[in-house]
PDB file of the backbone (N, CA, C, O) and the ligand in Angstrom, with CONECT records:
HET     ZN  A 101       1
ATOM      1  N   MET A   1      30.271 -21.639  12.605  1.00  0.00           N
ATOM      2  CA  MET A   1      29.886 -20.423  13.323  1.00  0.00           C
ATOM      3  C   MET A   1      31.146 -19.708  13.828  1.00  0.00           C
ATOM      4  O   MET A   1      32.164 -20.323  14.146  1.00  0.00           O
ATOM      5  N   GLN A   2      31.024 -18.401  13.883  1.00  0.00           N
ATOM      6  CA  GLN A   2      32.141 -17.572  14.335  1.00  0.00           C
ATOM      7  C   GLN A   2      31.667 -16.746  15.525  1.00  0.00           C
ATOM      8  O   GLN A   2      30.472 -16.554  15.749  1.00  0.00           O
ATOM      9  N   LYS A   3      32.655 -16.265  16.276  1.00  0.00           N
ATOM     10  CA  LYS A   3      32.309 -15.454  17.434  1.00  0.00           C
ATOM     11  C   LYS A   3      32.512 -13.985  17.125  1.00  0.00           C
ATOM     12  O   LYS A   3      33.563 -13.591  16.619  1.00  0.00           O
ATOM     13  N   ASP A   4      31.525 -13.184  17.423  1.00  0.00           N
ATOM     14  CA  ASP A   4      31.672 -11.738  17.301  1.00  0.00           C
ATOM     15  C   ASP A   4      32.660 -11.269  18.355  1.00  0.00           C
ATOM     16  O   ASP A   4      32.395 -11.418  19.548  1.00  0.00           O
ATOM     17  N   PRO A   5      33.801 -10.702  17.947  1.00  0.00           N
ATOM     18  CA  PRO A   5      34.822 -10.348  18.952  1.00  0.00           C
ATOM     19  C   PRO A   5      34.445  -9.161  19.817  1.00  0.00           C
ATOM     20  O   PRO A   5      35.080  -8.915  20.842  1.00  0.00           O
ATOM     21  N   VAL A   6      33.422  -8.426  19.418  1.00  0.00           N
ATOM     22  CA  VAL A   6      33.045  -7.247  20.199  1.00  0.00           C
ATOM     23  C   VAL A   6      32.098  -7.614  21.322  1.00  0.00           C
ATOM     24  O   VAL A   6      32.352  -7.264  22.475  1.00  0.00           O
ATOM     25  N   CYS A   7      31.006  -8.312  21.018  1.00  0.00           N
ATOM     26  CA  CYS A   7      30.000  -8.598  22.043  1.00  0.00           C
ATOM     27  C   CYS A   7      30.018 -10.050  22.488  1.00  0.00           C
ATOM     28  O   CYS A   7      29.387 -10.395  23.487  1.00  0.00           O
ATOM     29  N   GLY A   8      30.749 -10.930  21.746  1.00  0.00           N
ATOM     30  CA  GLY A   8      30.837 -12.321  22.173  1.00  0.00           C
ATOM     31  C   GLY A   8      29.723 -13.216  21.644  1.00  0.00           C
ATOM     32  O   GLY A   8      29.700 -14.413  21.933  1.00  0.00           O
ATOM     33  N   MET A   9      28.795 -12.644  20.868  1.00  0.00           N
ATOM     34  CA  MET A   9      27.716 -13.433  20.301  1.00  0.00           C
ATOM     35  C   MET A   9      28.234 -14.394  19.225  1.00  0.00           C
ATOM     36  O   MET A   9      29.228 -14.105  18.558  1.00  0.00           O
ATOM     37  N   THR A  10      27.565 -15.529  19.061  1.00  0.00           N
ATOM     38  CA  THR A  10      27.880 -16.449  17.962  1.00  0.00           C
ATOM     39  C   THR A  10      27.231 -15.924  16.682  1.00  0.00           C
ATOM     40  O   THR A  10      26.053 -15.567  16.672  1.00  0.00           O
ATOM     41  N   VAL A  11      28.010 -15.882  15.611  1.00  0.00           N
ATOM     42  CA  VAL A  11      27.544 -15.325  14.338  1.00  0.00           C
ATOM     43  C   VAL A  11      27.677 -16.396  13.263  1.00  0.00           C
ATOM     44  O   VAL A  11      28.691 -17.091  13.194  1.00  0.00           O
ATOM     45  N   ASP A  12      26.658 -16.529  12.427  1.00  0.00           N
ATOM     46  CA  ASP A  12      26.716 -17.441  11.287  1.00  0.00           C
ATOM     47  C   ASP A  12      27.441 -16.733  10.154  1.00  0.00           C
ATOM     48  O   ASP A  12      26.913 -15.785   9.573  1.00  0.00           O
ATOM     49  N   GLU A  13      28.647 -17.187   9.839  1.00  0.00           N
ATOM     50  CA  GLU A  13      29.463 -16.482   8.864  1.00  0.00           C
ATOM     51  C   GLU A  13      28.878 -16.530   7.445  1.00  0.00           C
ATOM     52  O   GLU A  13      29.256 -15.730   6.589  1.00  0.00           O
ATOM     53  N   LYS A  14      27.956 -17.470   7.199  1.00  0.00           N
ATOM     54  CA  LYS A  14      27.330 -17.527   5.891  1.00  0.00           C
ATOM     55  C   LYS A  14      26.181 -16.539   5.769  1.00  0.00           C
ATOM     56  O   LYS A  14      25.777 -16.201   4.656  1.00  0.00           O
ATOM     57  N   LYS A  15      25.665 -16.087   6.851  1.00  0.00           N
ATOM     58  CA  LYS A  15      24.491 -15.204   6.825  1.00  0.00           C
ATOM     59  C   LYS A  15      24.809 -13.760   7.115  1.00  0.00           C
ATOM     60  O   LYS A  15      24.137 -12.866   6.601  1.00  0.00           O
ATOM     61  N   THR A  16      25.824 -13.506   7.933  1.00  0.00           N
ATOM     62  CA  THR A  16      26.043 -12.128   8.339  1.00  0.00           C
ATOM     63  C   THR A  16      26.611 -11.272   7.199  1.00  0.00           C
ATOM     64  O   THR A  16      27.413 -11.744   6.393  1.00  0.00           O
ATOM     65  N   LYS A  17      26.196 -10.053   7.149  1.00  0.00           N
ATOM     66  CA  LYS A  17      26.708  -9.099   6.151  1.00  0.00           C
ATOM     67  C   LYS A  17      27.833  -8.277   6.766  1.00  0.00           C
ATOM     68  O   LYS A  17      28.511  -7.519   6.072  1.00  0.00           O
ATOM     69  N   PHE A  18      28.026  -8.431   8.061  1.00  0.00           N
ATOM     70  CA  PHE A  18      28.945  -7.552   8.761  1.00  0.00           C
ATOM     71  C   PHE A  18      30.263  -8.287   9.003  1.00  0.00           C
ATOM     72  O   PHE A  18      30.398  -9.060   9.952  1.00  0.00           O
ATOM     73  N   THR A  19      31.227  -8.028   8.120  1.00  0.00           N
ATOM     74  CA  THR A  19      32.531  -8.644   8.275  1.00  0.00           C
ATOM     75  C   THR A  19      33.607  -7.573   8.132  1.00  0.00           C
ATOM     76  O   THR A  19      33.387  -6.512   7.548  1.00  0.00           O
ATOM     77  N   SER A  20      34.766  -7.885   8.678  1.00  0.00           N
ATOM     78  CA  SER A  20      35.862  -6.950   8.602  1.00  0.00           C
ATOM     79  C   SER A  20      37.169  -7.757   8.540  1.00  0.00           C
ATOM     80  O   SER A  20      37.337  -8.731   9.274  1.00  0.00           O
ATOM     81  N   GLU A  21      38.081  -7.347   7.669  1.00  0.00           N
ATOM     82  CA  GLU A  21      39.370  -8.015   7.596  1.00  0.00           C
ATOM     83  C   GLU A  21      40.409  -7.209   8.343  1.00  0.00           C
ATOM     84  O   GLU A  21      40.511  -5.991   8.201  1.00  0.00           O
ATOM     85  N   HIS A  22      41.171  -7.923   9.138  1.00  0.00           N
ATOM     86  CA  HIS A  22      42.241  -7.255   9.890  1.00  0.00           C
ATOM     87  C   HIS A  22      43.446  -8.157   9.956  1.00  0.00           C
ATOM     88  O   HIS A  22      43.374  -9.257  10.502  1.00  0.00           O
ATOM     89  N   GLU A  23      44.565  -7.700   9.401  1.00  0.00           N
ATOM     90  CA  GLU A  23      45.827  -8.471   9.397  1.00  0.00           C
ATOM     91  C   GLU A  23      45.611  -9.893   8.907  1.00  0.00           C
ATOM     92  O   GLU A  23      46.107 -10.848   9.506  1.00  0.00           O
ATOM     93  N   GLY A  24      44.857 -10.031   7.800  1.00  0.00           N
ATOM     94  CA  GLY A  24      44.682 -11.326   7.167  1.00  0.00           C
ATOM     95  C   GLY A  24      43.626 -12.226   7.781  1.00  0.00           C
ATOM     96  O   GLY A  24      43.399 -13.336   7.299  1.00  0.00           O
ATOM     97  N   THR A  25      42.984 -11.765   8.831  1.00  0.00           N
ATOM     98  CA  THR A  25      41.937 -12.553   9.483  1.00  0.00           C
ATOM     99  C   THR A  25      40.599 -11.880   9.250  1.00  0.00           C
ATOM    100  O   THR A  25      40.489 -10.660   9.378  1.00  0.00           O
ATOM    101  N   THR A  26      39.576 -12.659   8.907  1.00  0.00           N
ATOM    102  CA  THR A  26      38.246 -12.110   8.750  1.00  0.00           C
ATOM    103  C   THR A  26      37.481 -12.255  10.059  1.00  0.00           C
ATOM    104  O   THR A  26      37.437 -13.338  10.644  1.00  0.00           O
ATOM    105  N   PHE A  27      36.887 -11.173  10.509  1.00  0.00           N
ATOM    106  CA  PHE A  27      36.075 -11.161  11.720  1.00  0.00           C
ATOM    107  C   PHE A  27      34.616 -10.978  11.325  1.00  0.00           C
ATOM    108  O   PHE A  27      34.308 -10.308  10.339  1.00  0.00           O
ATOM    109  N   TYR A  28      33.734 -11.570  12.095  1.00  0.00           N
ATOM    110  CA  TYR A  28      32.303 -11.548  11.810  1.00  0.00           C
ATOM    111  C   TYR A  28      31.570 -10.899  12.963  1.00  0.00           C
ATOM    112  O   TYR A  28      31.915 -11.075  14.131  1.00  0.00           O
ATOM    113  N   PHE A  29      30.534 -10.133  12.594  1.00  0.00           N
ATOM    114  CA  PHE A  29      29.809  -9.343  13.589  1.00  0.00           C
ATOM    115  C   PHE A  29      28.312  -9.550  13.480  1.00  0.00           C
ATOM    116  O   PHE A  29      27.798  -9.886  12.413  1.00  0.00           O
ATOM    117  N   CYS A  30      27.619  -9.350  14.580  1.00  0.00           N
ATOM    118  CA  CYS A  30      26.162  -9.545  14.612  1.00  0.00           C
ATOM    119  C   CYS A  30      25.445  -8.295  14.076  1.00  0.00           C
ATOM    120  O   CYS A  30      24.285  -8.374  13.673  1.00  0.00           O
ATOM    121  N   SER A  31      26.129  -7.149  14.070  1.00  0.00           N
ATOM    122  CA  SER A  31      25.453  -5.922  13.687  1.00  0.00           C
ATOM    123  C   SER A  31      26.463  -4.906  13.158  1.00  0.00           C
ATOM    124  O   SER A  31      27.667  -5.025  13.382  1.00  0.00           O
ATOM    125  N   ALA A  32      25.942  -3.909  12.453  1.00  0.00           N
ATOM    126  CA  ALA A  32      26.801  -2.828  11.956  1.00  0.00           C
ATOM    127  C   ALA A  32      27.462  -2.098  13.119  1.00  0.00           C
ATOM    128  O   ALA A  32      28.588  -1.612  13.005  1.00  0.00           O
ATOM    129  N   ASN A  33      26.759  -2.030  14.222  1.00  0.00           N
ATOM    130  CA  ASN A  33      27.292  -1.354  15.394  1.00  0.00           C
ATOM    131  C   ASN A  33      28.557  -2.072  15.923  1.00  0.00           C
ATOM    132  O   ASN A  33      29.556  -1.426  16.239  1.00  0.00           O
ATOM    133  N   CYS A  34      28.497  -3.395  16.011  1.00  0.00           N
ATOM    134  CA  CYS A  34      29.673  -4.140  16.469  1.00  0.00           C
ATOM    135  C   CYS A  34      30.812  -4.010  15.463  1.00  0.00           C
ATOM    136  O   CYS A  34      31.975  -3.892  15.849  1.00  0.00           O
ATOM    137  N   LYS A  35      30.480  -4.031  14.178  1.00  0.00           N
ATOM    138  CA  LYS A  35      31.534  -3.884  13.157  1.00  0.00           C
ATOM    139  C   LYS A  35      32.227  -2.528  13.296  1.00  0.00           C
ATOM    140  O   LYS A  35      33.455  -2.450  13.268  1.00  0.00           O
ATOM    141  N   SER A  36      31.450  -1.474  13.446  1.00  0.00           N
ATOM    142  CA  SER A  36      32.072  -0.154  13.533  1.00  0.00           C
ATOM    143  C   SER A  36      32.860   0.013  14.813  1.00  0.00           C
ATOM    144  O   SER A  36      33.878   0.706  14.832  1.00  0.00           O
ATOM    145  N   THR A  37      32.398  -0.618  15.891  1.00  0.00           N
ATOM    146  CA  THR A  37      33.190  -0.600  17.136  1.00  0.00           C
ATOM    147  C   THR A  37      34.533  -1.272  16.904  1.00  0.00           C
ATOM    148  O   THR A  37      35.568  -0.767  17.340  1.00  0.00           O
ATOM    149  N   PHE A  38      34.520  -2.414  16.216  1.00  0.00           N
ATOM    150  CA  PHE A  38      35.771  -3.118  15.910  1.00  0.00           C
ATOM    151  C   PHE A  38      36.657  -2.282  15.001  1.00  0.00           C
ATOM    152  O   PHE A  38      37.852  -2.142  15.259  1.00  0.00           O
ATOM    153  N   ASP A  39      36.077  -1.721  13.930  1.00  0.00           N
ATOM    154  CA  ASP A  39      36.864  -0.980  12.955  1.00  0.00           C
ATOM    155  C   ASP A  39      37.560   0.227  13.570  1.00  0.00           C
ATOM    156  O   ASP A  39      38.622   0.635  13.101  1.00  0.00           O
ATOM    157  N   LYS A  40      36.982   0.789  14.593  1.00  0.00           N
ATOM    158  CA  LYS A  40      37.584   1.939  15.263  1.00  0.00           C
ATOM    159  C   LYS A  40      38.805   1.549  16.054  1.00  0.00           C
ATOM    160  O   LYS A  40      39.730   2.347  16.204  1.00  0.00           O
ATOM    161  N   ASP A  41      38.826   0.319  16.570  1.00  0.00           N
ATOM    162  CA  ASP A  41      39.892  -0.103  17.434  1.00  0.00           C
ATOM    163  C   ASP A  41      40.091  -1.620  17.356  1.00  0.00           C
ATOM    164  O   ASP A  41      39.807  -2.334  18.318  1.00  0.00           O
ATOM    165  N   PRO A  42      40.583  -2.115  16.204  1.00  0.00           N
ATOM    166  CA  PRO A  42      40.642  -3.572  15.992  1.00  0.00           C
ATOM    167  C   PRO A  42      41.543  -4.284  16.979  1.00  0.00           C
ATOM    168  O   PRO A  42      41.288  -5.437  17.326  1.00  0.00           O
ATOM    169  N   HIS A  43      42.572  -3.631  17.429  1.00  0.00           N
ATOM    170  CA  HIS A  43      43.507  -4.300  18.334  1.00  0.00           C
ATOM    171  C   HIS A  43      42.896  -4.544  19.697  1.00  0.00           C
ATOM    172  O   HIS A  43      43.236  -5.513  20.376  1.00  0.00           O
ATOM    173  N   ARG A  44      42.019  -3.687  20.083  1.00  0.00           N
ATOM    174  CA  ARG A  44      41.377  -3.864  21.380  1.00  0.00           C
ATOM    175  C   ARG A  44      40.476  -5.081  21.377  1.00  0.00           C
ATOM    176  O   ARG A  44      40.402  -5.812  22.366  1.00  0.00           O
ATOM    177  N   HIS A  45      39.774  -5.305  20.239  1.00  0.00           N
ATOM    178  CA  HIS A  45      38.774  -6.356  20.203  1.00  0.00           C
ATOM    179  C   HIS A  45      39.268  -7.649  19.567  1.00  0.00           C
ATOM    180  O   HIS A  45      38.928  -8.745  20.012  1.00  0.00           O
ATOM    181  N   GLY A  46      40.081  -7.503  18.512  1.00  0.00           N
ATOM    182  CA  GLY A  46      40.504  -8.693  17.779  1.00  0.00           C
ATOM    183  C   GLY A  46      41.826  -9.253  18.268  1.00  0.00           C
ATOM    184  O   GLY A  46      42.109 -10.442  18.124  1.00  0.00           O
ATOM    185  N   HIS A  47      42.616  -8.390  18.838  1.00  0.00           N
ATOM    186  CA  HIS A  47      43.959  -8.781  19.251  1.00  0.00           C
ATOM    187  C   HIS A  47      44.187  -8.296  20.686  1.00  0.00           C
ATOM    188  O   HIS A  47      44.865  -7.291  20.904  1.00  0.00           O
ATOM    189  N   PRO A  48      43.636  -8.993  21.636  1.00  0.00           N
ATOM    190  CA  PRO A  48      43.680  -8.529  23.020  1.00  0.00           C
ATOM    191  C   PRO A  48      45.092  -8.437  23.609  1.00  0.00           C
ATOM    192  O   PRO A  48      45.283  -7.827  24.661  1.00  0.00           O
ATOM    193  N   LYS A  49      46.072  -9.035  22.944  1.00  0.00           N
ATOM    194  CA  LYS A  49      47.445  -8.936  23.463  1.00  0.00           C
ATOM    195  C   LYS A  49      47.894  -7.532  23.400  1.00  0.00           C
ATOM    196  O   LYS A  49      49.022  -7.227  23.788  1.00  0.00           O
TER     197      LYS A  49
HETATM  198 ZN    ZN A 101      27.941  -8.151  18.232  1.00  0.00          ZN2+
END
């Protein structure tokens, strides 16, 4: 299981259709909405540093 970086939900990486690659890391999302939120600003959600 993976964690949705936008909303914090646990996501089954084998089932979800909503994935995004950023700097060599694949992120998994619970919904298209979370994916598009991430895609707009990946550093805010995927790379909090
Ligand atoms: Zn989500």
